[in-house]
C-alpha positions as CSV (number, residue, x, y, z in Angstrom):
1,M,-21.5,18.1,-53.4
2,I,-21.5,20.6,-50.4
3,R,-19.2,20.0,-47.8
4,T,-19.4,21.6,-44.5
5,V,-16.4,21.7,-42.4
6,Q,-15.8,22.1,-39.0
7,T,-13.4,24.5,-37.9
8,T,-12.0,26.7,-34.7
9,P,-11.8,31.2,-34.6
10,Y,-8.6,32.8,-35.3
11,L,-9.0,36.1,-33.5
12,D,-7.0,38.2,-35.8
13,Q,-9.5,38.5,-38.5
14,K,-10.3,42.0,-37.7
15,P,-10.6,43.8,-40.7
16,G,-8.8,47.3,-41.1
17,T,-9.8,50.0,-43.0
18,S,-10.3,48.0,-46.0
19,G,-10.8,44.7,-45.3
20,L,-8.4,41.8,-43.9
21,R,-4.6,41.9,-45.0
22,K,-2.2,39.6,-43.5
23,K,1.2,38.4,-44.7
24,V,0.5,35.1,-47.7
25,P,1.6,32.2,-45.4
26,V,-1.3,33.6,-42.5
27,F,-4.1,33.1,-45.4
28,Q,-2.1,29.7,-46.3
29,Q,-2.8,28.5,-42.7
30,K,-5.6,25.4,-42.8
31,N,-9.0,27.0,-42.6
32,Y,-7.8,30.9,-42.4
33,A,-9.5,31.9,-45.4
34,E,-12.2,29.7,-45.9
35,N,-13.2,31.1,-42.3
36,F,-13.2,34.8,-43.2
37,I,-14.7,34.2,-46.3
38,Q,-17.7,32.5,-44.6
39,S,-17.7,34.9,-42.0
40,I,-18.4,37.6,-44.7
41,F,-21.3,35.5,-45.9
42,N,-23.0,34.8,-42.4
43,S,-22.9,38.4,-42.0
44,L,-25.3,39.5,-44.7
45,D,-29.0,38.5,-45.5
46,G,-31.2,37.7,-48.8
47,F,-28.1,37.0,-50.9
48,R,-29.5,33.5,-52.4
49,G,-29.8,33.5,-55.8
50,E,-27.6,36.5,-56.2
51,T,-24.8,37.9,-58.3
52,L,-21.3,38.2,-56.7
53,V,-18.6,39.3,-58.4
54,I,-15.5,38.3,-57.4
55,G,-11.7,39.6,-58.7
56,G,-8.3,40.6,-57.8
57,D,-5.0,42.3,-58.8
58,G,-2.9,39.3,-59.8
59,R,-0.7,39.1,-56.7
60,Y,0.7,35.8,-55.2
61,Y,-2.2,33.6,-53.7
62,N,-5.1,35.7,-56.0
63,R,-6.0,32.6,-58.1
64,E,-5.8,30.1,-55.4
65,A,-8.0,32.5,-52.7
66,I,-10.5,33.0,-55.9
67,Q,-11.1,29.4,-56.2
68,I,-11.8,28.9,-52.6
69,A,-14.9,31.9,-52.7
70,I,-16.1,30.4,-55.6
71,K,-16.8,27.1,-54.3
72,M,-17.5,29.0,-50.9
73,A,-20.4,31.2,-53.0
74,A,-21.8,28.3,-54.4
75,A,-22.1,26.1,-51.4
76,N,-23.7,29.0,-49.8
77,G,-26.3,29.7,-51.9
78,F,-25.2,32.4,-54.4
79,G,-26.6,32.1,-57.9
80,R,-23.9,33.7,-60.5
81,I,-20.9,34.6,-60.3
82,L,-19.0,37.3,-62.7
83,V,-14.9,36.8,-62.3
84,G,-12.3,38.7,-64.6
85,R,-10.7,36.4,-66.6
86,G,-7.3,35.0,-65.2
87,G,-8.9,36.4,-61.9
88,I,-7.9,39.7,-62.5
89,L,-9.8,43.0,-61.7
90,S,-8.4,46.1,-60.9
91,T,-10.3,47.5,-57.6
92,P,-12.3,50.2,-59.5
93,A,-13.3,47.6,-62.4
94,A,-14.8,45.7,-59.9
95,S,-16.9,48.4,-58.6
96,N,-18.3,49.4,-61.6
97,V,-18.6,45.7,-62.4
98,I,-21.2,45.5,-59.2
99,R,-23.1,48.6,-60.1
100,K,-23.4,48.1,-63.7
101,Y,-24.5,44.3,-63.4
102,K,-26.3,45.3,-60.0
103,A,-24.9,42.2,-58.2
104,F,-25.4,41.6,-55.2
105,G,-21.7,42.6,-53.5
106,G,-18.5,41.6,-54.8
107,I,-15.4,40.3,-52.9
108,V,-12.1,42.0,-53.6
109,L,-8.8,40.5,-53.3
110,S,-6.0,42.3,-52.8
111,A,-3.8,44.2,-50.6
112,S,-3.6,47.6,-52.5
113,H,-0.1,49.5,-52.7
114,N,1.5,46.5,-50.1
115,P,4.1,44.3,-51.3
116,G,3.0,40.7,-53.0
117,G,5.1,37.4,-53.4
118,P,5.3,34.3,-51.6
119,T,6.1,35.6,-48.0
120,E,4.4,39.1,-48.3
121,D,0.9,40.7,-48.6
122,F,-2.7,39.3,-49.6
123,G,-6.4,40.6,-48.3
124,I,-9.8,40.2,-48.6
125,K,-12.4,42.4,-48.5
126,Y,-16.2,43.0,-49.0
127,N,-17.7,45.5,-51.4
128,I,-21.7,45.9,-50.7
129,G,-24.2,46.3,-53.8
130,N,-23.3,50.3,-54.5
131,G,-20.2,49.1,-55.0
132,G,-18.2,50.5,-52.2
133,P,-16.2,49.0,-49.4
134,A,-18.4,47.8,-46.4
135,P,-18.7,49.8,-43.7
136,E,-18.0,49.6,-40.5
137,K,-21.7,47.9,-39.3
138,V,-20.4,45.1,-41.9
139,T,-17.1,44.6,-41.4
140,D,-18.0,44.9,-37.2
141,A,-20.1,41.9,-37.6
142,I,-17.8,40.0,-40.0
143,Y,-15.2,40.0,-37.2
144,A,-18.2,39.2,-35.0
145,S,-18.4,36.4,-36.7
146,T,-14.9,35.2,-37.1
147,R,-14.5,35.2,-33.4
148,T,-17.1,32.7,-32.7
149,I,-17.4,30.6,-36.5
150,E,-17.7,26.8,-36.1
151,S,-17.9,25.7,-39.7
152,Y,-18.2,27.0,-43.5
153,K,-19.5,25.3,-46.1
154,I,-18.1,24.6,-49.2
155,A,-18.6,22.8,-52.9
156,E,-16.5,19.8,-53.6
157,V,-15.7,20.6,-57.3
158,A,-12.6,20.5,-59.5
159,D,-11.1,24.3,-60.1
160,I,-12.8,26.4,-63.2
161,N,-10.8,27.6,-65.8
162,L,-10.2,31.0,-65.0
163,D,-8.5,31.9,-68.1
164,V,-11.3,31.6,-70.6
165,E,-14.1,33.6,-71.1
166,G,-17.6,32.2,-70.7
167,S,-20.2,30.5,-68.6
168,Q,-19.3,27.4,-66.6
169,D,-21.0,25.7,-64.1
170,V,-20.1,24.8,-60.1
171,A,-22.5,22.8,-58.4
172,G,-25.5,24.2,-60.0
173,M,-24.0,28.1,-59.5
174,E,-23.4,29.9,-62.9
175,V,-19.7,31.5,-62.8
176,V,-19.0,33.5,-65.7
177,V,-15.6,34.8,-67.0
178,I,-15.6,37.7,-68.1
179,D,-13.2,40.6,-69.8
180,P,-11.7,42.7,-66.8
181,V,-11.2,46.0,-69.3
182,S,-14.1,46.5,-71.5
183,D,-16.7,47.5,-69.0
184,Y,-14.2,49.8,-67.6
185,A,-12.7,51.4,-70.6
186,E,-16.7,51.9,-72.0
187,L,-17.2,53.5,-68.5
188,M,-14.4,55.8,-69.1
189,E,-15.3,56.8,-72.9
190,K,-18.3,57.9,-71.3
191,L,-17.0,60.2,-69.1
192,F,-14.0,61.6,-70.8
193,D,-13.7,63.9,-74.1
194,F,-11.1,60.9,-76.0
195,P,-11.6,62.8,-78.9
196,A,-9.7,65.7,-77.9
197,I,-6.8,64.0,-75.7
198,R,-6.4,62.0,-79.0
199,N,-5.7,64.7,-81.0
200,M,-3.3,66.6,-78.3
201,I,-1.0,63.4,-78.5
202,G,-1.6,63.5,-81.8
203,G,-0.1,66.7,-81.8
204,G,3.3,65.6,-80.3
205,F,1.8,65.4,-76.8
206,R,3.8,62.8,-74.7
207,L,3.3,60.5,-71.6
208,V,4.4,58.0,-69.7
209,F,2.6,55.9,-67.2
210,D,4.1,53.1,-64.6
211,A,1.9,50.0,-64.0
212,M,4.3,49.2,-61.8
213,S,3.5,45.6,-62.9
214,A,0.3,45.3,-61.3
215,V,-3.0,45.6,-62.0
216,T,-3.5,48.9,-64.4
217,G,-1.5,47.4,-66.8
218,P,-4.0,45.8,-69.0
219,Y,-6.2,48.4,-68.6
220,A,-3.8,51.8,-69.0
221,K,-2.3,49.6,-72.2
222,E,-6.0,49.0,-73.4
223,I,-6.9,52.6,-73.2
224,L,-4.0,55.1,-73.4
225,E,-2.4,52.9,-76.1
226,N,-5.4,51.4,-77.9
227,R,-7.9,53.9,-78.1
228,L,-6.3,57.3,-77.2
229,G,-3.0,56.8,-79.4
230,A,-0.1,57.4,-77.0
231,A,3.0,56.2,-78.7
232,K,3.5,51.7,-77.9
233,G,5.7,51.5,-75.0
234,S,4.2,54.6,-73.6
235,V,2.6,52.1,-70.9
236,L,5.7,50.3,-68.5
237,N,5.5,47.3,-66.5
238,F,1.8,46.9,-68.0
239,I,1.8,42.8,-67.2
240,P,0.5,42.0,-63.7
241,L,2.8,39.8,-61.6
242,P,2.2,38.0,-58.9
243,D,5.1,39.5,-57.1
244,F,5.1,42.9,-58.8
245,G,8.2,42.1,-60.7
246,G,10.1,42.1,-56.8
247,H,9.2,45.9,-56.6
248,H,6.6,47.4,-53.8
249,P,3.4,48.6,-56.1
250,D,3.0,51.9,-54.2
251,P,2.9,55.1,-56.7
252,N,5.4,57.9,-54.3
253,L,8.6,59.4,-54.9
254,V,10.6,56.9,-53.3
255,H,9.0,53.5,-55.2
256,A,8.2,55.4,-58.5
257,H,11.6,57.5,-58.0
258,A,12.6,56.2,-62.0
259,L,9.7,58.0,-63.2
260,Y,9.9,60.9,-61.2
261,E,13.7,61.3,-61.9
262,E,12.6,61.0,-66.1
263,M,10.1,63.7,-65.4
264,M,12.9,65.8,-64.4
265,S,15.2,65.5,-66.8
266,D,16.1,67.6,-69.7
267,D,13.7,65.6,-72.3
268,A,10.8,64.8,-70.1
269,P,8.0,64.0,-71.8
270,D,4.6,66.6,-71.0
271,F,3.0,64.0,-68.5
272,G,3.7,61.1,-66.1
273,A,1.8,58.9,-63.7
274,A,1.7,55.6,-62.3
275,S,-1.1,53.5,-60.4
276,D,-0.8,51.0,-57.7
277,G,-1.5,47.5,-57.0
278,D,-4.9,47.3,-57.0
279,G,-5.5,50.2,-59.8
280,D,-7.1,52.5,-56.6
281,R,-4.4,55.4,-56.4
282,N,-2.5,57.4,-58.7
283,L,0.9,59.7,-59.1
284,I,0.7,62.8,-61.2
285,V,4.2,64.2,-62.4
286,G,3.9,66.9,-64.9
287,K,7.3,67.6,-66.5
288,G,9.4,69.2,-64.1
289,I,7.3,69.4,-61.3
290,Y,5.1,66.9,-58.8
291,I,1.7,67.2,-58.0
292,T,0.9,66.3,-54.3
293,P,-2.4,64.3,-54.0
294,S,-3.9,66.7,-51.9
295,D,-3.2,69.3,-54.4
296,S,-4.4,66.9,-57.4
297,L,-7.7,66.3,-55.8
298,A,-8.0,70.7,-55.4
299,M,-6.8,71.1,-59.2
300,L,-9.1,68.0,-60.5
301,A,-12.2,69.7,-58.5
302,A,-11.3,73.0,-59.8
303,N,-11.5,72.3,-63.9
304,A,-13.8,69.1,-63.7
305,S,-16.1,70.7,-65.8
306,M,-14.3,70.7,-68.7
307,A,-14.4,67.1,-69.1
308,P,-18.4,65.8,-70.4
309,G,-19.3,63.3,-67.6
310,Y,-18.7,66.8,-65.2
311,S,-19.9,69.5,-67.5
312,K,-23.1,70.1,-65.2
313,G,-20.7,71.1,-62.1
314,L,-19.9,69.3,-58.8
315,A,-22.6,68.7,-56.0
316,G,-19.6,68.4,-53.4
317,I,-15.9,67.8,-52.6
318,A,-15.2,65.1,-49.7
319,R,-11.6,64.6,-48.4
320,S,-10.3,62.5,-45.5
321,M,-9.4,64.4,-42.5
322,P,-5.3,64.1,-43.4
323,T,-5.7,65.5,-46.2
324,S,-4.7,68.9,-47.1
325,A,-7.4,71.5,-47.1
326,A,-6.8,72.6,-50.4
327,A,-9.8,71.5,-51.9
328,D,-11.7,73.4,-49.5
329,K,-10.5,76.8,-51.0
330,V,-11.6,75.3,-54.2
331,A,-15.2,74.3,-52.4
332,E,-15.4,77.7,-51.2
333,K,-15.1,79.6,-54.4
334,L,-17.2,76.8,-56.4
335,G,-19.8,77.4,-53.5
336,I,-20.6,73.8,-52.8
337,G,-20.1,71.7,-50.2
338,I,-17.1,70.4,-48.7
339,Y,-17.0,67.2,-46.2
340,E,-14.0,66.0,-43.8
341,T,-14.4,62.3,-43.4
342,P,-12.0,59.5,-41.3
343,T,-9.5,57.9,-43.5
344,G,-11.2,54.8,-45.7
345,W,-12.9,55.2,-48.8
346,K,-15.8,53.6,-47.7
347,F,-16.6,56.9,-45.6
348,F,-17.3,58.5,-49.1
349,G,-19.9,56.0,-50.7
350,N,-22.7,57.5,-48.2
351,L,-22.1,61.1,-49.2
352,M,-22.2,60.2,-52.8
353,D,-25.1,57.7,-52.7
354,A,-26.9,60.8,-51.2
355,G,-25.7,63.2,-54.2
356,L,-23.9,65.5,-51.8
357,V,-20.8,65.1,-53.3
358,T,-19.2,64.4,-57.1
359,I,-15.5,64.2,-56.6
360,C,-13.4,62.8,-53.3
361,G,-9.6,62.2,-52.8
362,E,-7.4,60.8,-49.7
363,E,-3.9,62.1,-49.2
364,S,-2.5,58.5,-49.6
365,A,-2.8,59.0,-53.5
366,G,-6.3,58.0,-53.9
367,T,-8.7,60.0,-56.0
368,G,-12.1,59.4,-57.1
369,S,-15.7,60.1,-57.9
370,N,-19.5,58.7,-58.0
371,H,-18.7,57.5,-61.0
372,V,-18.1,54.2,-59.3
373,R,-17.7,53.9,-54.8
374,E,-14.2,53.3,-54.8
375,K,-10.7,55.5,-55.8
376,D,-9.7,55.5,-58.9
377,G,-5.8,55.5,-60.3
378,L,-6.5,55.8,-63.4
379,W,-9.8,58.0,-63.6
380,A,-7.2,60.5,-62.1
381,V,-4.8,60.3,-65.6
382,L,-7.9,60.5,-67.7
383,L,-9.4,63.5,-66.2
384,W,-5.8,65.2,-65.5
385,L,-5.5,64.2,-69.6
386,N,-8.7,65.3,-70.4
387,I,-7.9,69.3,-69.0
388,L,-4.8,69.5,-70.0
389,A,-6.4,69.2,-73.8
390,V,-9.3,71.7,-72.9
391,R,-6.3,74.2,-71.9
392,M,-3.8,73.3,-73.7
393,E,-0.9,74.7,-70.9
394,S,1.3,72.4,-69.1
395,V,0.9,70.6,-65.6
396,Q,3.5,73.2,-64.3
397,D,1.6,76.1,-65.5
398,I,-1.7,74.6,-64.4
399,A,-0.4,74.2,-61.2
400,R,1.1,77.5,-60.4
401,Q,-2.0,79.6,-61.8
402,H,-4.1,77.4,-59.1
403,W,-1.9,78.2,-56.5
404,T,-2.1,82.1,-57.4
405,T,-5.8,82.0,-57.4
406,Y,-6.6,79.8,-54.1
407,G,-2.7,79.8,-52.0
408,R,-0.6,76.9,-51.8
409,N,-0.4,74.6,-49.1
410,Y,2.2,72.6,-48.5
411,Y,2.1,69.4,-47.3
412,S,4.2,66.5,-46.8
413,R,3.2,62.8,-45.0
414,H,6.1,61.2,-42.8
415,D,5.7,57.4,-42.2
416,Y,7.3,55.4,-40.0
417,E,7.1,51.9,-40.7
418,E,6.7,48.3,-38.9
419,V,7.1,50.8,-35.6
420,D,7.0,48.5,-32.2
421,S,2.8,48.2,-31.6
422,D,3.6,49.0,-27.9
423,A,5.5,52.0,-28.7
424,A,3.0,53.1,-31.5
425,N,0.2,52.9,-29.3
426,G,2.0,54.6,-26.1
427,L,2.9,57.6,-28.2
428,M,-0.8,58.2,-29.1
429,T,-1.7,57.6,-26.3
430,A,0.9,60.3,-24.4
431,L,-0.6,62.9,-27.4
432,R,-4.0,62.0,-25.8
433,D,-3.1,63.0,-22.4
434,Q,-2.1,66.6,-23.8
435,L,-5.0,67.3,-25.7
436,A,-6.7,69.8,-23.1
437,T,-3.1,71.2,-22.5
438,L,-2.2,72.7,-26.0
439,P,-4.4,74.7,-27.0
440,G,-3.0,78.2,-26.0
441,K,0.9,77.0,-26.0
442,S,3.8,78.6,-28.2
443,F,6.1,76.6,-30.3
444,G,8.9,79.3,-31.5
445,K,6.5,81.3,-33.5
446,L,3.8,78.7,-34.2
447,K,1.1,79.1,-31.4
448,V,-1.3,76.1,-31.0
449,T,-5.3,77.4,-31.7
450,A,-6.9,73.7,-31.2
451,A,-6.1,70.4,-30.8
452,D,-8.4,67.5,-30.6
453,D,-8.9,63.7,-31.7
454,F,-11.2,63.5,-34.8
455,S,-14.6,62.3,-34.6
456,Y,-16.6,62.3,-37.7
457,N,-20.9,62.2,-37.6
458,D,-21.9,60.8,-40.6
459,P,-24.6,63.2,-41.8
460,I,-26.5,60.5,-43.9
461,D,-26.6,56.8,-41.8
462,K,-25.6,59.3,-38.5
463,S,-23.2,56.9,-36.6
464,V,-20.2,58.0,-35.3
465,S,-16.3,57.0,-35.5
466,N,-14.0,57.7,-33.3
467,N,-10.3,58.1,-32.6
468,Q,-10.0,59.0,-36.2
469,G,-6.6,60.9,-35.6
470,I,-5.0,63.5,-33.2
471,R,-5.0,67.1,-34.8
472,I,-2.8,69.9,-33.9
473,L,-4.0,73.3,-35.2
474,F,-1.5,76.6,-35.5
475,Q,-2.5,79.9,-35.9
476,G,-2.5,80.9,-39.9
477,G,-4.0,77.4,-40.6
478,S,-0.6,75.3,-40.7
479,R,-1.5,71.9,-38.8
480,V,0.4,68.7,-37.8
481,V,-1.6,65.3,-37.8
482,F,-1.0,61.9,-36.3
483,R,-2.1,58.8,-37.0
484,L,-2.0,54.9,-37.2
485,S,-2.5,53.3,-40.3
486,G,-4.7,50.2,-40.7
487,T,-3.5,49.2,-44.0
488,G,-0.3,47.4,-42.9
489,T,0.4,44.0,-42.1
490,S,3.1,44.1,-39.4
491,G,4.1,46.2,-36.8
492,A,2.5,49.6,-36.4
493,T,2.9,52.0,-39.1
494,L,2.7,56.0,-37.7
495,R,1.7,58.6,-40.3
496,V,2.9,62.3,-39.6
497,Y,0.8,64.6,-41.8
498,I,2.3,67.8,-41.7
499,E,0.7,70.9,-43.7
500,R,1.1,74.7,-44.1
501,Y,-1.0,77.4,-45.9
502,E,0.8,80.5,-48.3
503,P,-1.0,82.7,-49.6
504,D,1.4,84.9,-51.1
505,A,2.4,83.7,-54.4
506,S,6.2,84.8,-53.9
507,K,6.6,82.5,-51.7
508,H,5.1,79.3,-53.6
509,D,9.0,78.0,-54.8
510,T,9.9,77.5,-51.4
511,E,11.0,73.4,-51.4
512,T,8.6,71.6,-49.1
513,Q,10.5,70.2,-46.2
514,E,12.4,73.6,-46.1
515,A,8.6,75.1,-45.8
516,L,7.7,72.6,-43.8
517,A,10.7,72.1,-41.0
518,D,9.3,74.1,-38.3
519,L,6.4,72.1,-38.3
520,I,8.7,69.1,-38.3
521,A,10.3,69.7,-35.8
522,V,7.4,70.7,-33.4
523,A,5.7,67.7,-34.4
524,D,8.7,65.3,-32.9
525,E,8.9,68.1,-29.9
526,I,5.3,67.1,-28.8
527,A,5.2,63.6,-29.7
528,G,8.2,62.6,-29.1
529,I,8.7,60.5,-32.1
530,K,12.3,59.9,-31.6
531,T,12.3,59.0,-28.1
532,R,9.2,56.7,-28.5
533,T,10.0,55.2,-31.4
534,G,13.5,55.1,-32.1
535,R,13.9,56.2,-35.2
536,T,15.5,59.1,-36.3
537,E,13.8,59.9,-39.3
538,P,10.5,58.7,-41.3
539,T,10.6,55.2,-43.6
540,V,9.2,57.3,-46.3
541,I,8.3,60.9,-47.1
542,T,5.7,62.1,-49.7
C-alpha cells in the first residue's frame, strides 16, 4: 500500500558541497529524512520505471535510512533498486554501479570522513546518471523543495533483508541486493597491471593499509590481500563499524597517526596508505616520507601512463582552487590542459564528461579519474602501487626526483574546526573588504601581487559559482587561501591553505611548517584569525 504522509518543512536542509550532513539525532526527527528524500525525488523528472542505486558507508543510521529510501522510491515510481549487501557501497563503488548498470541515479548515505555513532554525523546525497554528485542546479532544486514540502509518499511494507544477495519485491518494485565489492574490483583489474603488482609484492614488497573501520575495508581486503597477494594482516581495521570503532575516519596525520609513526620507523613497510569513512579519500605514506595530497595528484599524473588504463596519456588535469599548483607544472610539461575549479567533486564531472580531463584531485585527500565520477581512495593506492611496480624505486626516490624536475610546492592546510559561525563569517567579510587594497602591499619580504574572491565559470554548462574562497597571491608563487568548509555539521570550519613554491632542489629538505612560517604569520596578520576566532592554533594541521 502506498501512503501519502502530510508533513511540514525543516528550514535547515540546504545541501553543502556533498549533500546534506547533520548529526544523527537531527535525521531521526519525525519526517526529517523523509522530507529530504522526497525533495530529491521532487527535483527529478523522468525516473518512472528507472533504476536507482542506494548504498552507504555503514555508519550509524545507515540501515534505517536505506529502508526508508527503498520504500519511498517504490512509492514514487522507480522500477528497480540496486543496493549493496548489508547496505554497504563505498562512494566510488556506488558511482561505478550507477555507470555500469546505466541507473537513473543514486542515493549515497554517508558523511564522508566525519565521525559516526548515535550522536555523530550522517549524510544523504544524490548522484546523477553519470555517477557524480548532483550539480548545483539540482541541489538548489532539492533545497527549494525542502522549504515548501507538504507531503511525502512511502510504501507501507516490511523492511527488506539487506544481508542476502538476490531479488526481492517492494510494492511492485524490484530490489536487488548486490555484492558491493565485485564490480569495483573488476574495474580496478582493468585499469591497473595486477600481475606486475603481484610480482612486486611476491618479491618482498611490504604494504600496510588502514581502512579505519570504515567502508573501504572489504574492498581493500579483497583486492590487496586476496587478488594481489599482500600478506594477511596487511589491511588493518577492515570491518566497517557503525561508529568506526570510536575513531575519526579521516586519513590525515592526526587521525592516522599510528600508521604514520609505523611508516617513519626503522622497520617500516615499503608503502602505507589509508582511506576514509566512505572510501573516497586517501593518505599516502612511503617509508620515511609523507606525500601530501597535492603532491600525490601531481606525481600520479606525471606517471599515470605506466598503468594500462592510462597508457594513452591524459587528456587534462583538474584540481580544486585550494589545491597546490604542483599539478600545474606537470600539465605544462605534458602539454595538456589544467583546470582550476571550486572545492567539490561535482565541478569535475562536466570536464570529465566532455573529455577534457582524465585525472582530478583535491588537497583534502581526494584523488580520482574518469573511471568514475567520484574521488576514489583505493584507486589512488592502486595507481601508486602500479607506478612503484614499474619504476622499481621507493616512494621517497620518486618524490625527490619529481621535486628536482618540477620544483617543490611546500603546502599545508590549517583547519579551525567548530568556530563560532558569526565569528567565521565576520572574518571572511572583513577579508573581502580588504581585497581591493591588498595588491602592492608588503609584509616583510612578502609582496602581494593579487587578491580576489575566486569565481568559477564552467566551460561546459556556462554556470557561474561565486565566493568560492579568498586568494592572496605573493611574488614568487606563494599564496594563502581562506575558505569556510561546507562538510561539517556544527559551527563553521575555517580552512587556511598556505603554499610556497621552491624551485631550488638544495632547499627541498626544509620541514614544511618551517618553510611556510612567514606565510602562516602573514595569514594571521591579514585575517586576524586569533583575534576574531579566539583560537591560538589550528585544530588540525595537514
